[in-house]
C-alpha positions as a Markdown table, in Angstrom:
| # | Residue | x | y | z |
|---|---|---|---|---|
| 1 | Met | -0.8 | -11.7 | 26.6 |
| 2 | Lys | -2.9 | -8.6 | 27.1 |
| 3 | Tyr | -5.8 | -7.8 | 24.8 |
| 4 | Ala | -7.3 | -4.4 | 23.9 |
| 5 | Gly | -10.9 | -3.9 | 25.1 |
| 6 | Glu | -13.5 | -4.6 | 22.6 |
| 7 | Lys | -14.9 | -1.1 | 22.3 |
| 8 | Glu | -11.5 | 0.3 | 21.8 |
| 9 | Val | -10.8 | -2.3 | 19.1 |
| 10 | Leu | -14.0 | -1.6 | 17.2 |
| 11 | Glu | -13.3 | 2.1 | 17.4 |
| 12 | Thr | -9.7 | 1.7 | 16.0 |
| 13 | Tyr | -10.8 | -0.8 | 13.4 |
| 14 | Gln | -13.4 | 1.7 | 12.1 |
| 15 | Lys | -10.7 | 4.4 | 12.0 |
| 16 | Tyr | -8.0 | 2.5 | 10.3 |
| 17 | Lys | -9.7 | -0.4 | 8.2 |
| 18 | Asp | -9.6 | 1.5 | 4.9 |
| 19 | Thr | -6.1 | 2.7 | 5.4 |
| 20 | Val | -4.7 | -0.6 | 6.3 |
| 21 | Tyr | -6.5 | -2.6 | 3.6 |
| 22 | Lys | -5.5 | 0.0 | 0.8 |
| 23 | Leu | -1.9 | 0.0 | 1.8 |
| 24 | Ala | -1.8 | -3.7 | 2.0 |
| 25 | Tyr | -3.3 | -4.1 | -1.4 |
| 26 | Ser | -1.0 | -1.5 | -2.8 |
| 27 | Tyr | 2.0 | -3.3 | -1.3 |
| 28 | Cys | 1.0 | -6.9 | -2.0 |
| 29 | Lys | -0.9 | -6.4 | -5.3 |
| 30 | Asn | -3.1 | -9.3 | -4.3 |
| 31 | Lys | -6.5 | -9.4 | -2.6 |
| 32 | Ser | -5.9 | -12.5 | -0.6 |
| 33 | Gln | -2.5 | -11.4 | 0.6 |
| 34 | Ala | -3.9 | -7.9 | 1.5 |
| 35 | Glu | -6.7 | -9.6 | 3.5 |
| 36 | Asp | -4.1 | -11.8 | 5.4 |
| 37 | Ala | -2.0 | -8.6 | 6.2 |
| 38 | Phe | -5.1 | -6.7 | 7.3 |
| 39 | Gln | -6.0 | -9.5 | 9.8 |
| 40 | Glu | -2.4 | -9.8 | 11.0 |
| 41 | Val | -2.2 | -6.0 | 11.6 |
| 42 | Phe | -5.2 | -5.9 | 13.7 |
| 43 | Tyr | -4.2 | -9.0 | 15.5 |
| 44 | Lys | -1.1 | -7.3 | 16.5 |
| 45 | Phe | -2.9 | -4.4 | 17.7 |
| 46 | Met | -5.3 | -6.5 | 19.8 |
| 47 | Val | -2.5 | -8.7 | 21.4 |
| 48 | His | 0.3 | -6.1 | 21.9 |
| 49 | His | -2.2 | -3.3 | 22.8 |
| 50 | Pro | 0.3 | -0.5 | 22.0 |
| 51 | Arg | -0.2 | 2.9 | 23.6 |
| 52 | Phe | 0.1 | 6.0 | 21.6 |
| 53 | Lys | 1.1 | 9.6 | 22.4 |
| 54 | Thr | -0.8 | 11.3 | 19.5 |
| 55 | Phe | -3.1 | 10.5 | 16.6 |
| 56 | Glu | -0.1 | 10.8 | 14.2 |
| 57 | His | 1.9 | 8.3 | 16.2 |
| 58 | Glu | -1.1 | 5.9 | 16.2 |
| 59 | Lys | -1.5 | 6.3 | 12.4 |
| 60 | Ala | 2.2 | 5.8 | 11.8 |
| 61 | Trp | 2.1 | 2.6 | 13.8 |
| 62 | Phe | -0.6 | 1.2 | 11.7 |
| 63 | Ile | 1.2 | 2.2 | 8.4 |
| 64 | Arg | 4.6 | 0.8 | 9.5 |
| 65 | Thr | 3.1 | -2.3 | 10.8 |
| 66 | Thr | 1.1 | -2.9 | 7.7 |
| 67 | Ile | 4.3 | -2.5 | 5.6 |
| 68 | Asn | 6.3 | -4.8 | 7.8 |
| 69 | Val | 3.6 | -7.4 | 7.8 |
| 70 | Cys | 3.3 | -7.3 | 4.0 |
| 71 | Lys | 7.2 | -7.5 | 3.7 |
| 72 | Asp | 7.0 | -10.7 | 5.8 |
| 73 | Leu | 4.1 | -12.2 | 3.8 |
| 74 | Leu | 6.0 | -11.7 | 0.6 |
| 75 | Lys | 9.1 | -13.4 | 1.9 |
| 76 | Val | 7.2 | -16.6 | 2.4 |
| 77 | Lys | 8.3 | -19.3 | -0.3 |
| 78 | Trp | 4.7 | -20.2 | -1.0 |
| 79 | Asn | 4.2 | -16.7 | -2.5 |
| 80 | His | 6.9 | -17.1 | -5.0 |
| 81 | Ser | 5.5 | -20.4 | -6.4 |
| 82 | Val | 1.9 | -19.4 | -6.7 |
| 83 | Val | 0.5 | -18.2 | -10.0 |
| 84 | Arg | -2.1 | -15.5 | -9.5 |
| 85 | Leu | -5.5 | -16.3 | -11.2 |
| 86 | Glu | -5.3 | -13.3 | -13.5 |
| 87 | Asp | -2.0 | -14.6 | -14.7 |
| 88 | Trp | -3.3 | -18.1 | -15.3 |
| 89 | Asp | -3.4 | -18.0 | -19.1 |
| 90 | Gly | 0.1 | -16.8 | -19.1 |
| 91 | Glu | -0.8 | -13.2 | -19.9 |
| 92 | Lys | -1.4 | -10.2 | -17.6 |
| 93 | Ala | -4.9 | -9.0 | -17.3 |
| 94 | Val | -5.3 | -6.0 | -19.8 |
| 95 | Pro | -7.9 | -3.3 | -19.0 |
| 96 | Thr | -10.7 | -3.4 | -21.4 |
| 97 | Glu | -12.1 | -0.4 | -23.2 |
| 98 | Ser | -14.7 | -0.1 | -20.7 |
| 99 | Cys | -12.2 | 0.8 | -18.0 |
| 100 | Asn | -12.1 | 4.4 | -17.1 |
| 101 | Ala | -9.0 | 6.5 | -16.4 |
| 102 | Phe | -9.3 | 6.0 | -12.7 |
| 103 | Asp | -9.0 | 2.2 | -13.1 |
| 104 | Glu | -6.0 | 2.7 | -15.4 |
| 105 | Leu | -4.2 | 5.1 | -13.1 |
| 106 | Arg | -4.8 | 2.6 | -10.1 |
| 107 | Glu | -3.2 | -0.1 | -12.3 |
| 108 | Ala | -0.4 | 2.2 | -13.3 |
| 109 | Val | 0.4 | 2.9 | -9.6 |
| 110 | Leu | 0.1 | -0.9 | -8.6 |
| 111 | Ala | 2.5 | -1.7 | -11.4 |
| 112 | Leu | 5.2 | 0.6 | -10.0 |
| 113 | Pro | 8.1 | -1.0 | -8.2 |
| 114 | Glu | 7.8 | -0.9 | -4.4 |
| 115 | Lys | 10.4 | 1.8 | -4.0 |
| 116 | Tyr | 8.2 | 4.2 | -6.0 |
| 117 | Arg | 4.8 | 2.8 | -5.2 |
| 118 | Met | 4.9 | 3.1 | -1.4 |
| 119 | Pro | 6.0 | 6.9 | -1.5 |
| 120 | Ile | 3.3 | 7.6 | -4.0 |
| 121 | His | 0.6 | 5.8 | -2.0 |
| 122 | Leu | 1.6 | 7.5 | 1.3 |
| 123 | Tyr | 1.8 | 10.9 | -0.3 |
| 124 | Tyr | -1.2 | 11.0 | -2.4 |
| 125 | Tyr | -3.5 | 8.4 | -0.8 |
| 126 | Glu | -2.6 | 9.0 | 2.9 |
| 127 | Gly | -1.6 | 12.6 | 2.7 |
| 128 | Tyr | 1.7 | 12.4 | 4.4 |
| 129 | Ser | 4.4 | 14.9 | 3.9 |
| 130 | Val | 7.8 | 14.0 | 2.4 |
| 131 | Arg | 9.5 | 14.3 | 5.8 |
| 132 | Glu | 6.8 | 11.9 | 7.4 |
| 133 | Ile | 7.2 | 9.4 | 4.7 |
| 134 | Ala | 11.0 | 9.5 | 4.9 |
| 135 | Gln | 10.9 | 8.8 | 8.7 |
| 136 | Met | 8.3 | 5.9 | 8.2 |
| 137 | Leu | 10.2 | 4.3 | 5.4 |
| 138 | His | 13.6 | 5.0 | 6.9 |
| 139 | Arg | 14.8 | 6.9 | 3.9 |
| 140 | Ser | 16.2 | 10.4 | 3.4 |
| 141 | Glu | 13.9 | 13.2 | 2.3 |
| 142 | Ser | 15.8 | 13.7 | -0.8 |
| 143 | Ala | 15.5 | 9.9 | -1.7 |
| 144 | Ile | 11.7 | 10.2 | -1.1 |
| 145 | Gln | 11.5 | 13.4 | -3.4 |
| 146 | Thr | 13.4 | 11.6 | -6.1 |
| 147 | Gln | 11.1 | 8.4 | -5.8 |
| 148 | Leu | 8.0 | 10.5 | -6.0 |
| 149 | Gln | 9.3 | 12.4 | -9.0 |
| 150 | Arg | 10.4 | 9.1 | -10.7 |
| 151 | Gly | 7.2 | 7.4 | -9.7 |
| 152 | Arg | 5.1 | 10.2 | -11.2 |
| 153 | Glu | 7.2 | 9.9 | -14.4 |
| 154 | Lys | 6.7 | 6.2 | -14.7 |
| 155 | Ile | 2.9 | 6.6 | -14.0 |
| 156 | Lys | 2.9 | 9.3 | -16.7 |
| 157 | Gln | 4.6 | 7.0 | -19.3 |
| 158 | Ser | 2.4 | 4.1 | -18.4 |
| 159 | Met | -0.9 | 6.1 | -18.8 |
| 160 | Glu | 0.3 | 7.5 | -22.1 |
| 161 | Arg | 1.1 | 3.9 | -23.3 |
| 162 | Arg | -2.1 | 2.4 | -22.1 |
| 163 | Gly | -4.7 | 4.9 | -23.4 |
| 164 | Gly | -3.2 | 7.6 | -25.4 |
| 165 | Tyr | -3.5 | 10.0 | -22.6 |
| 166 | Glu | -1.4 | 13.0 | -22.7 |
| 167 | Ile | -0.5 | 14.1 | -19.3 |
| 168 | Glu | 1.0 | 17.5 | -18.4 |
| 169 | Ser | 4.0 | 17.5 | -16.0 |
């Protein structure tokens, strides 16, 4: 095994820690699984020490690796038999009146099915274009555009149901 140098690892960690964690949390919808995925992604970086041609290539590697690690984590049988703490009483956690619109929007995004949640996250939170997202997720550009449109519509409906927000299209 070859390991990346400590300085390079620390620089790369500082550059991508927020992106990797937010994406992992968005995908897994669970703090502990997001943390596990986060650690696995940086472990893979240290061990495999990939070489990148450009900054965009490097960032795409971290995003694709994070998605793949999350998919692998969610396949594990243990994850299907565990009850999340917030679901322990048999009901989903409901935002209280003290929650602001930002918290409710985040919850609406996290509640989306994966096929809508990932394009929404990559487009709005990471700033990728439709073409770049299509390449990363191995989907057509028209599929990504449709998923973004449907995802936005589902978020709009959710926000309107949750707090009486009227959102313009």
